[in-house]
C-alpha positions in Angstrom: -11.3 43.9 -140.2 -11.8 47.3 -138.7 -12.6 45.7 -135.4 -9.2 43.9 -135.4 -7.4 47.2 -136.3 -9.1 48.9 -133.3 -7.9 46.0 -131.1 -4.4 46.6 -132.3 -4.7 50.3 -131.5 -6.0 49.6 -128.0 -3.5 46.7 -127.2 -0.3 48.0 -128.6 0.7 51.2 -126.8 3.1 53.4 -128.7 4.8 55.6 -126.2 8.2 57.0 -127.0 9.8 58.0 -130.3 13.5 57.1 -130.8 15.7 57.5 -133.7 19.2 57.2 -135.4 17.3 55.3 -135.9 15.1 53.6 -133.3 11.5 52.5 -133.5 8.5 53.4 -131.5 8.3 51.5 -128.3 5.5 48.9 -128.3 3.8 46.8 -125.5 2.4 43.5 -126.4 -1.2 42.4 -125.9 -2.2 39.6 -123.5 -3.9 37.3 -126.0 -3.4 36.4 -129.6 -5.7 38.1 -132.1 -6.1 38.2 -135.9 -5.9 41.2 -138.1 -5.4 42.0 -141.8 -4.0 45.5 -141.0 -1.0 44.6 -138.7 0.8 47.4 -137.0 4.5 46.6 -137.4 7.9 48.2 -137.4 11.0 46.9 -139.3 9.4 43.7 -140.5 11.1 40.6 -141.9 9.4 37.5 -143.1 10.0 33.8 -143.5 8.1 30.7 -144.6 8.2 27.3 -143.0 5.9 24.6 -144.4 2.6 26.3 -145.1 3.0 29.1 -142.5 4.5 32.6 -142.9 6.2 34.3 -140.0 6.8 38.0 -139.4 9.4 39.2 -136.9 9.7 42.8 -136.0 10.8 45.4 -133.5 9.1 45.1 -130.1 9.6 44.0 -126.6 11.6 40.7 -127.0 10.9 40.9 -130.8 7.3 40.9 -132.0 6.1 37.9 -134.0 3.0 37.0 -136.0 1.9 34.1 -138.3 -0.3 33.6 -141.4 -1.3 31.0 -143.8 -2.0 33.4 -146.7 0.0 36.7 -145.9 -3.4 38.4 -145.7 -4.8 37.6 -142.2 -2.2 37.6 -139.5 -2.3 36.1 -136.0 -0.4 38.5 -133.7 1.1 36.3 -131.0 1.1 37.5 -127.3 4.5 36.0 -126.5 7.7 37.6 -127.9 10.5 35.6 -129.4 12.8 36.4 -126.5 11.1 35.8 -123.1 14.5 36.2 -121.5 16.9 38.9 -122.7 20.6 37.5 -122.5 22.7 39.2 -119.8 25.5 39.9 -122.2 23.2 42.5 -124.1 22.9 44.8 -121.2 26.6 44.3 -120.3 27.6 45.3 -123.8 25.0 48.1 -124.3 24.5 50.2 -121.2 20.9 51.4 -121.0 19.5 48.7 -123.2 16.4 46.9 -121.8 14.2 44.5 -123.6 12.9 46.7 -126.6 14.7 44.8 -129.3 15.1 46.4 -132.8 15.1 45.3 -136.3 15.6 41.6 -136.5 16.5 39.5 -139.6 15.9 35.8 -140.2 17.3 33.2 -142.6 17.5 29.5 -143.0 21.0 28.1 -143.7 22.5 24.7 -143.2 19.5 23.2 -141.4 18.9 26.0 -138.9 17.0 29.2 -138.8 19.2 32.1 -137.7 17.8 35.3 -136.2 19.9 38.5 -135.8 18.6 41.3 -133.7 19.7 44.8 -132.6 20.4 46.1 -129.1 20.9 49.9 -128.9 19.8 53.1 -127.2 18.4 56.3 -128.7 20.7 58.2 -131.0 24.0 56.5 -130.0 26.2 53.9 -131.6 27.2 51.9 -128.6 25.2 48.9 -130.0 25.3 45.2 -130.5 23.8 42.7 -132.9 22.9 39.4 -131.3 22.2 36.0 -132.7 19.6 33.3 -132.0 19.1 29.9 -133.7 16.5 27.2 -133.9 15.7 24.0 -135.9 12.0 25.1 -136.4 10.2 28.4 -136.4 7.0 26.7 -135.3 8.6 25.4 -132.1 9.5 29.0 -131.1 12.4 27.7 -129.0 15.5 29.8 -129.7 19.1 29.2 -128.6 21.2 32.3 -127.6 24.2 32.3 -129.9 25.8 35.4 -128.4 27.0 38.5 -130.1 27.8 38.8 -133.7 29.2 42.3 -133.6 29.4 45.3 -131.3 30.0 48.9 -132.0 31.5 51.4 -129.5 30.4 55.0 -129.1 32.1 57.3 -131.6 33.7 60.3 -130.0 35.6 63.2 -131.6 37.8 65.0 -129.2 38.7 68.7 -129.2 42.3 67.7 -130.2 41.0 66.2 -133.4 41.4 62.6 -132.3 38.6 60.2 -132.4 37.8 57.0 -130.5 35.2 54.2 -130.9 33.6 52.9 -134.1 32.4 55.2 -136.9 29.5 52.9 -137.7 26.5 51.5 -135.7 25.8 47.8 -135.1 22.1 47.7 -135.8 19.7 46.8 -138.6 21.3 43.4 -139.6 20.6 41.5 -142.7 22.0 38.1 -143.7 22.9 37.2 -147.3 24.3 34.0 -148.7 26.6 34.4 -151.7 26.9 32.0 -154.8 29.6 30.0 -153.0 27.3 29.4 -150.0 29.3 31.8 -147.8 27.2 33.9 -145.3 27.6 37.6 -145.0 26.1 40.3 -142.8 25.2 43.7 -143.9 24.1 46.3 -141.3 24.3 49.9 -140.3 22.6 53.2 -139.4 24.1 56.6 -139.9 27.7 57.4 -138.9 29.8 56.2 -141.9 26.9 54.3 -143.4 26.2 50.7 -144.4 28.7 48.0 -143.3 29.4 44.6 -144.7 31.4 41.6 -143.4 31.8 38.0 -144.1 30.6 35.4 -141.5 31.9 32.0 -140.6 30.0 28.7 -140.2 28.7 29.8 -136.8 27.3 33.1 -138.3 29.9 35.3 -136.4 32.3 37.8 -138.0 35.1 36.4 -140.1 36.3 39.7 -141.6 36.5 43.3 -140.7 33.5 45.6 -141.6 33.8 47.6 -144.9 31.6 50.5 -145.8 29.5 49.9 -149.0 26.9 52.7 -149.0 26.4 56.2 -147.7 23.6 58.7 -148.0 26.0 61.5 -149.0 29.6 61.5 -150.1 31.9 62.3 -147.1 32.0 66.1 -146.3 29.1 66.9 -148.6 28.1 70.5 -147.7 24.6 70.0 -148.9 23.8 67.2 -146.5 20.8 68.3 -144.3 21.2 68.6 -140.6 20.0 65.7 -138.5 16.7 66.7 -136.8 16.8 63.6 -134.5 20.2 63.1 -133.0 23.2 65.3 -132.3 25.4 62.2 -132.2 24.6 60.4 -135.5 25.5 63.0 -138.0 24.0 63.7 -141.4 24.6 60.4 -143.1 20.9 59.4 -143.1 21.1 55.9 -144.5 20.3 52.6 -142.8 18.3 49.3 -142.8 20.1 47.5 -145.7 18.7 44.4 -147.3 20.5 42.4 -150.1 18.5 40.3 -152.5 20.0 38.1 -155.3 18.2 38.1 -158.6 19.7 37.0 -161.9 23.3 37.9 -162.1 23.1 40.7 -159.5 22.9 41.4 -155.8 20.5 44.3 -155.1 21.2 46.5 -152.1 18.1 48.1 -150.8 18.6 50.9 -148.2 16.4 53.4 -146.3 17.2 57.1 -146.7 16.3 59.9 -144.3 14.3 59.7 -141.1 11.9 57.2 -139.7 10.2 56.9 -136.4 8.4 60.4 -136.3 4.9 59.2 -137.3 3.4 61.5 -139.8 6.6 63.7 -139.8 8.7 60.8 -141.1 10.3 61.1 -144.5 11.7 57.6 -144.8 12.1 56.2 -148.3 13.7 53.3 -150.0 16.6 53.4 -152.6 18.4 50.6 -154.5 21.6 49.8 -156.3 23.2 46.6 -157.6 26.5 44.8 -157.9 27.8 41.6 -159.6 29.5 40.7 -156.3 28.1 40.7 -152.8 31.1 42.8 -151.7 30.2 45.6 -154.2 30.6 48.1 -155.5 26.9 48.8 -155.7 26.0 51.2 -158.5 22.7 52.9 -159.4 21.3 53.1 -163.0 23.6 56.0 -163.8 26.6 54.2 -162.6 27.0 56.2 -159.5 28.5 54.3 -156.5 26.3 54.0 -153.5 29.5 54.5 -151.5 29.4 58.2 -152.6 25.7 58.7 -152.3 24.4 56.9 -155.3 21.1 54.9 -155.4 17.9 55.0 -157.3 14.7 55.9 -155.5 12.5 52.8 -155.2 9.6 53.8 -152.9 8.5 56.8 -150.9 5.3 58.0 -149.3 2.6 59.4 -151.6 1.2 61.6 -148.8 -2.3 60.1 -149.5 -2.1 56.5 -148.1 1.5 56.7 -146.8 3.4 59.6 -145.3 6.7 57.7 -145.6 7.9 54.1 -146.2 11.1 52.2 -145.3 13.1 49.4 -143.6 12.3 46.9 -146.2 12.9 43.2 -147.2 12.6 41.3 -150.4 11.8 37.6 -150.7 10.9 34.9 -153.3 7.8 32.9 -152.0 6.4 30.2 -154.2 7.9 31.7 -157.4 6.9 35.3 -156.8 9.2 38.1 -155.6 7.7 40.1 -152.7 8.7 43.4 -151.3 7.7 44.3 -147.7 8.3 47.3 -145.5 6.5 49.4 -142.9 4.7 52.5 -143.9 3.5 55.5 -141.8 -0.2 55.7 -142.5 -1.5 59.0 -143.8 -5.0 58.1 -142.6 -4.2 56.6 -139.3 -2.2 59.2 -137.5 1.1 58.0 -138.8 0.8 54.5 -137.4 3.4 52.1 -138.7 1.7 49.5 -140.8 2.7 46.5 -143.0 3.1 47.0 -146.7 3.4 44.1 -149.2 3.8 44.5 -152.9 4.9 42.2 -155.7 8.2 43.0 -157.4 8.6 43.0 -161.3 11.9 43.2 -163.1 12.6 45.5 -166.1 14.2 44.3 -169.3 17.5 45.7 -168.1 17.2 44.0 -164.7 16.0 46.6 -162.3 13.3 46.0 -159.7 10.0 47.9 -159.8 6.9 47.5 -157.7 3.8 46.0 -159.2 0.4 47.1 -158.3 -0.9 44.9 -155.4 -3.5 42.3 -156.4 -5.7 43.8 -153.8 -5.5 46.6 -151.3 -2.9 46.5 -148.6 -5.9 47.1 -146.2 -8.9 44.9 -146.6 -11.4 47.2 -144.8 
């Protein structure tokens, strides 16, 4: 569907690049259209009945549907036609460009978390919506799950604010049917907290993963933000398989098109609260993690912000990749997941090309 891809390129305008990490800004088209090469940033997926749904970063949260996960209908209307007033009160400078959603079904409702933030700062908030049916596309504002306040280090050595960033949420339900939220971007890394029955915080956040151990002199300078520091880790996603919880994270830098070096790493734990260790037993809290996927510089310059699902008995990995052949455009990647004999995930070759040109 090359024509459909050209339609996407024409109707979705990518204007500014934001990071620490924020996605490229997108403008929605006026009419629905179909494509098998969807441009998408920070995708998550759900299935209701015989229909698959993708939710992603965009004005009011981008959404699209499919019957087969091959041909996608990109919907003209966003999830959020009205942005709740509390978001701009909580996050000065936030408009309607909503980042990195996550969606899950739990106790008869669909819950959708989303990120409100501004470039390179951690004065951010994670909001919550709920609905009985994805197909109805009628979402109720459930307020704020968690906010972070700008981290500031004074000349006197004292600090204020939160040393974490309330973006990139992911829901996980543990074996006792308790919901948790994992989130984070840069600063002190990936955070985890238990939720209550209304999907709001029931415990204080705890750091569970970092890109580098604190104070590591080998950590590279941040080329995108003078605020966020060198702890280049974000976009967590926890997937339960067998007796383990697997923590997928994105390392390094997204949102720079062909200059991105985003990549996915993974560790695992017997408990949702951690510790998450890599194959060598190194704790992700001190920089551990096994590289899972990165750009091959042929089809993809970089890959990241992933999710993992079981649909119809098959484990599926999705993320966005910066296309090496399409000027760094962020495109949807889908790959089956296999499991090694010692219980580690690995990507299987796709049954057919990610692009059906």
